[in-house]
C-alpha positions as CSV (number, residue, x, y, z in Angstrom):
1,M,71.6,-35.6,-43.0
2,V,68.9,-36.1,-40.4
3,K,71.1,-37.1,-37.5
4,P,73.4,-34.0,-37.4
5,T,70.4,-31.7,-37.9
6,Y,68.5,-33.3,-35.1
7,H,71.5,-33.0,-32.7
8,A,72.0,-29.3,-33.7
9,F,68.5,-28.4,-32.9
10,S,68.6,-30.5,-29.8
11,R,71.6,-28.4,-28.5
12,C,69.8,-25.2,-29.4
13,A,66.7,-26.3,-27.5
14,S,68.8,-27.4,-24.5
15,N,70.7,-24.1,-24.4
16,A,67.5,-22.1,-24.7
17,A,65.9,-24.1,-21.8
18,G,69.1,-23.4,-19.7
19,A,68.8,-19.7,-20.4
20,I,65.3,-19.7,-19.1
21,R,66.5,-21.2,-15.8
22,R,69.5,-18.8,-15.5
23,P,68.4,-15.2,-16.4
24,S,71.3,-12.7,-16.4
25,S,69.3,-9.9,-14.8
26,R,66.4,-9.8,-12.3
27,H,64.8,-6.8,-14.1
28,A,65.1,-8.5,-17.5
29,A,64.0,-11.9,-16.3
30,V,60.4,-11.9,-17.5
31,S,61.0,-10.5,-21.0
32,R,64.0,-12.7,-21.5
33,R,62.2,-15.8,-20.3
34,N,59.3,-15.1,-22.7
35,G,61.6,-14.6,-25.7
36,V,63.8,-17.6,-25.0
37,L,60.7,-19.8,-24.3
38,I,59.4,-19.0,-27.8
39,R,62.7,-20.0,-29.3
40,A,62.8,-23.1,-27.2
41,L,59.3,-24.1,-28.4
42,K,60.3,-23.5,-32.0
43,Y,63.4,-25.7,-31.7
44,A,61.3,-28.4,-29.9
45,S,58.7,-28.4,-32.7
46,L,61.5,-28.8,-35.3
47,L,62.8,-31.7,-33.3
48,V,59.5,-33.4,-33.4
49,V,59.2,-32.9,-37.2
50,I,62.8,-34.2,-37.8
51,A,62.4,-37.2,-35.5
52,S,59.1,-38.1,-37.2
53,S,60.6,-37.8,-40.6
54,A,63.4,-40.1,-39.6
55,A,61.1,-42.6,-38.1
56,F,58.8,-42.8,-41.1
57,A,61.4,-42.5,-43.9
58,Q,61.3,-45.7,-45.9
59,S,62.8,-46.8,-49.2
60,A,60.7,-48.0,-52.1
61,E,62.1,-51.5,-51.3
62,D,60.9,-51.3,-47.7
63,L,57.5,-50.2,-48.8
64,V,57.2,-53.0,-51.3
65,A,58.2,-55.5,-48.7
66,A,55.5,-54.0,-46.3
67,G,53.0,-54.2,-49.1
68,D,53.8,-57.8,-49.7
69,R,53.2,-58.6,-46.0
70,E,49.8,-56.9,-46.2
71,S,49.0,-58.8,-49.4
72,D,49.9,-62.1,-47.7
73,A,47.6,-61.1,-44.9
74,R,44.8,-60.6,-47.5
75,H,44.6,-56.9,-46.9
76,P,44.6,-55.5,-50.5
77,A,43.6,-51.9,-49.7
78,Q,46.5,-51.5,-47.3
79,A,48.8,-53.3,-49.7
80,V,47.8,-50.9,-52.5
81,Q,48.6,-47.8,-50.4
82,L,52.1,-49.1,-49.6
83,Y,52.8,-50.1,-53.3
84,E,51.6,-46.7,-54.4
85,R,53.9,-45.0,-51.9
86,A,56.8,-47.0,-53.3
87,I,55.8,-45.9,-56.9
88,A,55.7,-42.3,-55.8
89,L,59.3,-42.6,-54.5
90,E,60.4,-44.8,-57.5
91,P,58.1,-44.5,-60.5
92,T,59.9,-47.3,-62.4
93,N,59.8,-49.9,-59.6
94,Y,58.7,-52.9,-61.6
95,K,57.6,-55.0,-58.6
96,A,55.6,-52.2,-57.1
97,L,53.8,-51.5,-60.4
98,C,52.9,-55.2,-60.9
99,N,51.8,-55.7,-57.3
100,A,49.7,-52.5,-57.2
101,S,48.0,-53.7,-60.4
102,R,47.3,-57.1,-58.8
103,E,45.8,-55.7,-55.6
104,L,43.6,-53.2,-57.5
105,V,42.1,-56.0,-59.6
106,D,41.4,-57.9,-56.4
107,L,39.7,-54.8,-54.9
108,G,37.7,-54.4,-58.2
109,E,36.4,-57.9,-58.2
110,V,34.4,-57.4,-55.0
111,E,33.5,-53.7,-55.4
112,K,29.8,-53.2,-55.7
113,N,29.9,-49.6,-56.9
114,D,30.4,-49.7,-60.7
115,K,32.2,-46.4,-60.9
116,V,34.7,-47.3,-58.1
117,R,35.2,-50.7,-59.6
118,N,36.0,-49.3,-63.0
119,E,38.4,-46.8,-61.4
120,F,40.2,-49.7,-59.7
121,Y,40.5,-51.6,-63.0
122,A,41.7,-48.5,-64.9
123,R,44.4,-47.8,-62.3
124,A,45.4,-51.5,-62.4
125,L,45.7,-51.4,-66.2
126,D,47.8,-48.1,-66.0
127,Y,50.2,-49.7,-63.6
128,A,50.5,-52.9,-65.6
129,R,51.2,-50.9,-68.8
130,R,53.8,-48.9,-67.0
131,A,55.4,-52.1,-65.7
132,V,55.7,-53.5,-69.3
133,A,57.2,-50.2,-70.4
134,V,59.9,-50.7,-67.7
135,N,60.5,-54.4,-68.3
136,P,58.9,-55.6,-71.6
137,N,60.6,-59.0,-71.5
138,D,59.2,-60.1,-68.2
139,A,56.0,-62.2,-68.1
140,E,54.4,-60.6,-65.0
141,G,53.7,-57.2,-66.5
142,H,52.0,-58.7,-69.6
143,F,49.9,-61.0,-67.3
144,H,48.7,-58.0,-65.3
145,I,47.6,-56.2,-68.5
146,A,45.7,-59.3,-69.6
147,R,44.2,-59.7,-66.1
148,S,43.0,-56.1,-65.7
149,I,41.5,-56.0,-69.1
150,G,40.0,-59.4,-68.7
151,R,38.3,-58.5,-65.4
152,T,37.0,-55.4,-67.0
153,A,35.6,-57.4,-69.9
154,L,33.7,-59.8,-67.5
155,T,31.7,-56.8,-66.2
156,L,30.4,-55.9,-69.6
157,G,27.8,-57.3,-71.9
158,P,28.8,-60.0,-74.5
159,R,29.2,-57.6,-77.4
160,D,31.4,-55.1,-75.5
161,R,33.3,-58.1,-74.0
162,V,34.3,-59.2,-77.4
163,K,35.9,-55.9,-78.2
164,L,38.4,-56.4,-75.4
165,A,39.0,-60.1,-76.1
166,N,41.8,-59.6,-78.6
167,E,44.2,-57.9,-76.3
168,V,43.4,-60.2,-73.4
169,R,44.4,-63.1,-75.5
170,A,47.4,-61.4,-77.0
171,Q,48.8,-60.4,-73.6
172,A,48.1,-63.8,-72.1
173,L,49.9,-65.6,-75.0
174,R,52.8,-63.2,-74.7
175,T,53.0,-64.1,-71.0
176,L,53.2,-67.7,-71.9
177,E,55.9,-67.1,-74.4
178,L,58.0,-65.6,-71.7
179,D,56.9,-68.1,-69.0
180,P,55.2,-71.3,-70.4
181,H,54.1,-72.4,-66.9
182,H,52.6,-69.1,-65.7
183,A,49.5,-70.3,-63.9
184,G,47.7,-67.0,-64.1
185,A,48.1,-66.7,-67.9
186,L,47.1,-70.4,-68.3
187,H,44.0,-69.6,-66.3
188,I,43.2,-66.5,-68.4
189,M,43.5,-68.6,-71.6
190,G,41.2,-71.2,-70.2
191,V,38.6,-68.6,-69.3
192,W,39.1,-66.9,-72.6
193,N,38.2,-70.1,-74.5
194,A,35.3,-70.8,-72.3
195,E,33.9,-67.3,-72.6
196,V,34.1,-67.4,-76.4
197,M,32.3,-70.8,-76.4
198,R,29.6,-69.5,-74.2
199,L,28.7,-66.8,-76.7
200,N,25.4,-67.2,-78.5
201,G,25.3,-67.5,-82.3
202,L,24.7,-63.9,-83.1
203,T,27.3,-62.6,-80.7
204,R,29.8,-65.1,-82.0
205,A,29.2,-63.9,-85.6
206,I,29.9,-60.3,-84.4
207,A,33.0,-61.6,-82.6
208,K,34.3,-63.1,-85.8
209,T,34.0,-59.7,-87.5
210,I,35.8,-58.0,-84.7
211,L,38.4,-60.6,-83.8
212,G,38.8,-62.3,-87.1
213,G,37.7,-65.8,-88.1
214,K,41.1,-67.4,-87.4
215,V,41.2,-66.1,-83.8
216,M,37.6,-67.2,-83.1
217,D,38.2,-70.6,-84.7
218,S,41.0,-71.2,-82.3
219,A,38.6,-71.2,-79.3
220,S,37.2,-74.5,-78.2
221,W,35.9,-76.3,-75.1
222,A,38.8,-78.7,-75.5
223,E,41.3,-75.8,-75.2
224,A,39.3,-74.3,-72.3
225,V,39.7,-77.7,-70.4
226,R,43.4,-78.0,-71.4
227,Y,44.4,-74.6,-70.2
228,M,42.4,-74.8,-66.9
229,D,43.9,-78.2,-66.2
230,L,47.4,-76.8,-66.8
231,S,46.7,-73.9,-64.5
232,V,45.8,-76.3,-61.7
233,V,48.9,-78.4,-62.4
234,S,51.1,-75.3,-62.3
235,E,49.5,-73.9,-59.1
236,P,47.4,-76.6,-57.4
237,N,46.7,-74.7,-54.2
238,R,45.2,-71.7,-55.9
239,L,41.5,-71.7,-55.1
240,V,40.3,-69.7,-58.1
241,H,42.0,-72.1,-60.6
242,R,39.9,-75.0,-59.1
243,L,36.7,-72.9,-59.2
244,D,37.0,-72.0,-62.9
245,Q,38.2,-75.5,-63.7
246,A,34.9,-76.8,-62.1
247,R,32.9,-74.3,-64.2
248,V,34.4,-75.5,-67.4
249,Y,33.9,-79.1,-66.5
250,R,30.3,-78.3,-65.6
251,D,29.7,-76.6,-68.9
252,V,31.1,-79.5,-71.0
253,G,28.9,-81.9,-69.1
254,R,31.6,-83.6,-67.0
255,K,29.6,-83.4,-63.8
256,D,31.7,-85.8,-61.8
257,D,34.9,-83.9,-62.6
258,A,33.2,-80.6,-61.8
259,R,32.1,-81.9,-58.4
260,K,35.6,-83.0,-57.6
261,A,37.0,-79.6,-58.6
262,Y,34.4,-77.7,-56.6
263,E,35.1,-79.9,-53.6
264,A,38.8,-79.3,-54.0
265,A,38.2,-75.5,-54.1
266,I,36.1,-75.7,-51.0
267,A,38.8,-77.7,-49.2
268,L,41.6,-75.3,-49.9
269,P,42.7,-72.8,-47.2
270,L,42.2,-69.0,-47.8
271,S,45.4,-67.6,-49.2
272,S,44.5,-64.8,-51.6
273,A,42.4,-61.6,-51.1
274,N,39.1,-62.9,-52.5
275,D,39.4,-66.6,-51.7
276,D,36.4,-66.3,-49.3
277,V,34.3,-65.1,-52.2
278,Y,35.5,-67.9,-54.5
279,K,34.9,-70.5,-51.8
280,R,31.3,-69.3,-51.3
281,A,30.7,-69.4,-55.0
282,A,32.1,-72.9,-55.2
283,Q,29.7,-74.0,-52.4
284,E,26.7,-72.4,-54.0
285,E,27.5,-73.8,-57.5
286,L,28.1,-77.3,-56.1
287,K,24.6,-77.3,-54.6
288,K,23.1,-76.4,-58.0
289,L,25.2,-78.9,-59.9
290,D,22.7,-81.8,-59.8
291,K,19.5,-79.7,-59.9
């Protein structure tokens, strides 16, 4: 559609410009030139609009690919914009929905303004739920629901955190049903067990009332270690897995293992959006390990 329209207007602009150069009458030259000039300018403006539209017209697939490149370059804000443009064109694009959720959580993790951070997490959760509605039998959408709720929970106090724990666990376990080696879901389950075990006695009693005794009794430091170890086995070069593995080792008193995990995290190259933040945390926590 664009090419014929462009050429049609191009011919009109060309003809109008020719008429300016060749007025049919000396007495009518000025008025004719003025009229034709106005029409020529209109045609030229339309040409610019059409050419610009053609240059920037991209499919949802193109936009997702461009978003992936920005994500790989550790530019989450730019990646989100591209994924959301893809979603605007194709609201049921599963990959765009999942990836937008991922990048928004990354942005939320480092956002200092509470209101903005909560908005990032809310949008991330919305996209993740929409992704699951599109493709309920794929692991990735369930993982992003668990991740966005889990990150929200970590910003809250212990009692409010408990209220969100059930769905985090349920969505992570659903992810693992669909993909038993999903490193992200293994990580979430490791952190889930660790966070439950870090609760004080009163909060844990409240948690048992909200979550149910059976769910609470399933949490243990042994499970926290097991899941974190599995996440590292599944994705050994992911810095955040090593960082949270070190924290679990630290909290169960395995200082030598914690030190090795911290050192492994510090040694890894930056590959994900917030790896520089994770690396600094690993460096700071390692210094405090023997104090």
